[in-house]
C-alpha positions in Angstrom: 0.0 0.0 0.0 2.9 2.4 0.7 4.4 1.9 -2.8 1.6 3.6 -4.7 1.0 6.3 -2.1 2.4 9.7 -1.4 3.3 11.2 1.9 1.7 14.5 2.6 3.2 15.0 6.0 2.7 13.9 9.6 2.5 10.2 8.8 -0.7 10.6 6.7 -0.7 8.7 3.4 -3.0 9.1 0.5 -3.1 6.9 -2.6 -2.1 8.5 -5.9 -5.6 8.5 -7.4 -7.0 10.3 -4.3 -4.0 12.7 -4.4 -5.0 13.7 -7.9 -8.6 14.3 -6.9 -7.5 16.3 -3.9 -5.1 18.4 -5.9 -7.9 19.2 -8.4 -10.3 20.1 -5.6 -7.7 22.4 -4.0 -6.9 24.0 -7.4 -10.6 24.7 -8.0 -11.0 26.2 -4.5 -7.9 28.4 -5.1 -9.3 29.5 -8.4 -12.7 30.3 -7.0 -11.0 32.4 -4.3 -8.9 34.2 -6.8 -11.7 35.2 -9.2 -14.1 37.2 -7.1 -16.9 39.0 -8.8 -15.1 42.4 -8.5 -11.9 40.8 -9.9 -13.9 39.4 -12.8 -15.5 42.8 -13.6 -12.1 44.6 -13.4 -10.6 42.0 -15.8 -13.6 42.3 -18.2 -13.4 46.1 -18.2 -9.7 45.9 -19.0 -10.0 43.3 -21.7 -13.2 44.3 -23.5 -12.1 47.4 -25.3 -9.0 45.8 -26.8 -9.1 44.1 -30.1 -5.8 42.5 -31.2 -3.8 44.6 -28.8 -5.4 47.9 -29.7 -8.0 50.0 -28.0 -10.9 51.0 -30.3 -12.1 54.5 -30.6 -15.6 55.2 -29.3 -16.8 55.8 -32.9 -15.5 52.4 -34.0 -17.2 50.7 -31.1 -20.5 52.5 -32.0 -20.2 51.3 -35.6 -19.7 47.8 -34.5 -22.7 48.0 -32.2 -24.8 49.5 -35.0 -26.3 46.5 -36.8 -27.4 48.6 -39.8 -23.9 49.7 -40.4 -22.5 46.2 -40.3 -25.2 44.9 -42.6 -24.5 47.7 -45.0 -20.8 47.0 -45.0 -21.4 43.3 -45.7 -23.8 44.2 -48.5 -21.2 46.6 -50.0 -18.6 43.8 -49.9 -20.9 41.4 -51.6 -21.8 44.0 -54.3 -18.1 44.6 -54.9 -17.4 40.9 -55.3 -20.3 40.5 -57.7 -19.2 43.5 -59.8 -15.6 42.1 -60.1 -16.9 38.6 -61.0 -19.2 40.2 -63.6 -16.3 42.2 -65.1 -14.2 39.0 -65.4 -17.0 36.9 -66.9 -16.2 35.7 -70.4 -12.6 37.1 -70.3 -10.0 34.5 -71.2 -6.3 34.3 -70.2 -3.9 35.3 -72.8 -1.3 32.8 -74.1 1.4 34.8 -72.2 -0.5 34.5 -69.0 -1.0 30.7 -69.5 2.7 30.3 -70.2 3.7 32.3 -67.2 1.4 30.2 -64.9 2.9 27.0 -66.3 6.5 28.3 -65.8 5.7 29.1 -62.2 4.2 25.7 -61.7 7.4 24.1 -63.1 9.6 26.2 -60.9 7.7 25.2 -57.8 7.6 21.5 -58.5 10.9 20.8 -60.2 11.9 18.1 -57.7 8.5 16.3 -58.0 8.6 15.6 -61.8 11.5 13.0 -61.9 9.9 11.1 -59.0 6.5 10.8 -60.7 8.0 9.9 -64.1 10.3 7.2 -62.6 7.5 5.6 -60.6 5.2 5.7 -63.6 7.9 4.1 -65.8 8.2 1.3 -63.1 4.6 0.5 -63.8 2.8 2.1 -60.8 -0.6 3.5 -61.5 -1.8 7.0 -60.5 -3.2 5.9 -57.2 -0.1 4.1 -56.1 2.1 7.1 -57.1 -0.1 9.6 -55.2 0.0 7.4 -52.1 3.8 6.9 -52.3 4.5 10.6 -52.8 1.6 11.9 -50.6 0.1 14.1 -53.3 -3.3 14.2 -54.9 -4.4 12.0 -57.8 -5.2 15.2 -59.8 -1.7 16.4 -59.4 -0.2 13.1 -60.6 -2.6 13.1 -63.6 -1.7 16.6 -64.6 2.0 15.9 -64.4 1.6 12.7 -66.5 -0.7 14.3 -69.1 1.7 17.2 -69.5 4.9 15.0 -69.5 6.1 16.1 -72.9 5.5 19.7 -72.3 7.3 19.6 -68.9 10.3 17.8 -70.4 10.6 20.3 -73.2 10.3 23.2 -70.8 12.9 21.8 -68.4 15.4 20.8 -71.1 14.7 23.7 -73.4 
């Protein structure tokens, strides 16, 4: 019995499981004594006005409290998104833009192409390659579909 017990003084022994429960109870009591209602209120008053380390101006607080203003701001944001989407609708990327995007893709994934090509040449399928390299199936498919283009870009 003494092997799994802890001595808490004056010859009194308490088993470990009871010690844990006792320590939790003492911790809770200490916490309850620390957070009095006035202490909670002081802390709340100190913390409430700060947002990410800054204190808000009274006008900003009023705007945040004003539901009409926030709904209007959200509606403006939605309208702006819809306008920009409408402006882009039907527009196509130029060949230069497509080439630039492909070049960026190649620069970012240079080390991946030889691995995918070698595994495919060994006879592994797309699923096996994606599992082995921990990448998506779509990514493996894209690399294999554009193998000639990738090789000519890297070599040329």
